[in-house]
KOLKE-705851 format. One record per residue (C-alpha): residue in one letter; x, y, z negated. Coordinates in steps of 0.1 Angstrom, whole numbers, padded with zeros to 4 digits, always signed. Layout:
BEGIN
aXYZ
...
END
This chain:
BEGIN
m-0127+0120-0146
e-0105+0151-0140
k-0080+0150-0113
i-0048+0133-0122
n-0017+0154-0121
a+0011+0134-0106
y+0047+0145-0100
v+0070+0136-0072
i+0108+0133-0080
g+0127+0121-0050
e+0107+0089-0039
i+0089+0083-0071
i+0054+0096-0078
s+0042+0092-0113
s+0017+0105-0139
a+0014+0102-0176
d-0022+0114-0176
s-0046+0093-0196
d-0069+0092-0165
a-0041+0077-0146
f-0040+0048-0171
s-0078+0045-0169
l-0078+0044-0131
y-0051+0016-0131
e-0071-0004-0156
k-0103+0000-0136
s-0091+0000-0100
h-0054-0012-0101
f-0039+0020-0086
g-0002+0023-0095
e+0019+0002-0118
p+0026+0010-0155
k+0063+0019-0158
d+0080+0037-0188
d+0048+0051-0203
k+0037+0065-0169
i+0017+0051-0140
q+0040+0050-0109
y+0024+0052-0075
s+0034+0039-0041
l+0035+0065-0012
v+0003+0050+0003
e-0016+0049-0030
a-0007+0085-0037
l-0018+0096-0002
f-0052+0076-0006
l-0058+0092-0040
l-0049+0126-0027
e-0073+0122+0002
k-0101+0111-0020
g-0096+0140-0044
k-0086+0119-0074
i-0050+0132-0078
e-0031+0164-0073
i+0006+0161-0065
f+0032+0185-0078
s+0068+0189-0067
k+0090+0211-0089
n+0059+0223-0108
k+0043+0235-0076
k+0012+0219-0062
i+0017+0205-0028
s-0009+0200+0000
k-0018+0167+0016
r+0001+0179+0047
e+0032+0187+0027
f+0031+0155+0010
m+0026+0135+0042
e+0058+0154+0056
k+0077+0142+0025
c+0064+0107+0030
r+0075+0106+0068
k+0111+0115+0057
i+0111+0086+0033
d+0092+0060+0054
k+0090+0062+0092
k+0060+0037+0094
i+0040+0056+0067
q+0012+0067+0091
i+0006+0030+0103
k+0009+0017+0068
y-0015+0044+0053
l-0041+0034+0079
v-0039-0003+0069
f-0038+0005+0033
k-0068+0029+0035
d-0088+0002+0056
l-0082-0026+0032
r-0089-0004+0001
e-0122+0008+0016
r-0131-0028+0022
g-0127-0035-0015
y-0093-0053-0017
v-0065-0045-0041
v-0034-0037-0020
k+0001-0036-0035
t+0035-0030-0018
a+0056-0061-0009
l+0089-0046-0006
k+0106-0075-0026
f+0091-0099-0001
g+0103-0080+0029
a+0067-0073+0040
d+0045-0041+0039
f+0018-0052+0015
r+0003-0079-0006
v-0034-0082-0007
y-0056-0097-0036
t-0089-0112-0029
k-0119-0091-0040
g-0121-0092-0078
a-0086-0106-0084
r-0064-0087-0109
p-0027-0083-0099
g-0006-0098-0127
v-0032-0125-0134
a-0041-0138-0100
h-0018-0143-0070
a-0021-0124-0038
k-0038-0142-0009
w-0020-0124+0019
i+0013-0108+0028
v+0007-0080+0053
f+0028-0066+0081
a+0014-0034+0096
e+0024-0025+0131
h+0012-0003+0160
e-0004-0021+0190
s+0025-0009+0213
k+0050-0029+0191
r+0060-0063+0206
f+0071-0093+0185
t+0097-0118+0196
w+0090-0154+0187
h+0119-0150+0163
e+0103-0120+0145
f+0070-0138+0143
s+0086-0169+0129
a+0104-0147+0104
k+0072-0132+0092
n+0056-0165+0089
r+0085-0180+0069
v+0082-0150+0045
a+0045-0158+0041
h+0050-0195+0037
s+0080-0191+0012
t+0058-0168-0010
k+0027-0191-0008
k+0006-0166+0010
n-0012-0164+0043
l+0002-0141+0068
l-0019-0112+0078
l-0008-0090+0107
a-0025-0057+0108
i-0023-0040+0143
a-0034-0004+0146
d-0045+0010+0180
e-0042+0046+0192
e-0076+0055+0178
g-0065+0043+0142
d-0087+0012+0143
i-0072-0019+0127
s-0075-0055+0140
y-0064-0083+0117
y-0049-0115+0126
e-0046-0142+0099
v-0020-0169+0102
s-0021-0199+0078
w-0005-0232+0076
i-0024-0265+0081
k-0012-0300+0074
p-0026-0324+0101
END
């Protein structure tokens, strides 16, 4: 497979390459939209780091560093989100954004296909220095419960290691 050429316009990263469609079918990177595959920021960063994609802005190839700077301007939490995304993808999970749920990600069990199966977890990524109030924790729990998913808190430490805390509802 050749490197996929993707183009960033504003906050949208997309590719019309046939390899982009093949990678979507095989590994669920991106989402089909208007005859293209559209990538989230973290997906594009991950594919760039893995050497699967080249990103162009105004027909000029940009480096990973330049792309990360663009991402930081768009999303202040991109570094924490990327650490969590990368860790989960490397563990074999399919990870998609969860903006419409007010969370960072939705995560599918291994082997599950988005669009066919439902995500098992809704993920909030935070740095270990971030403190939750009980109200914030309760709000995250309500989001997970209302979407019929388990809450997964992904906490990144100073070294970039991630600890996961799963919260699920039980009926006594």
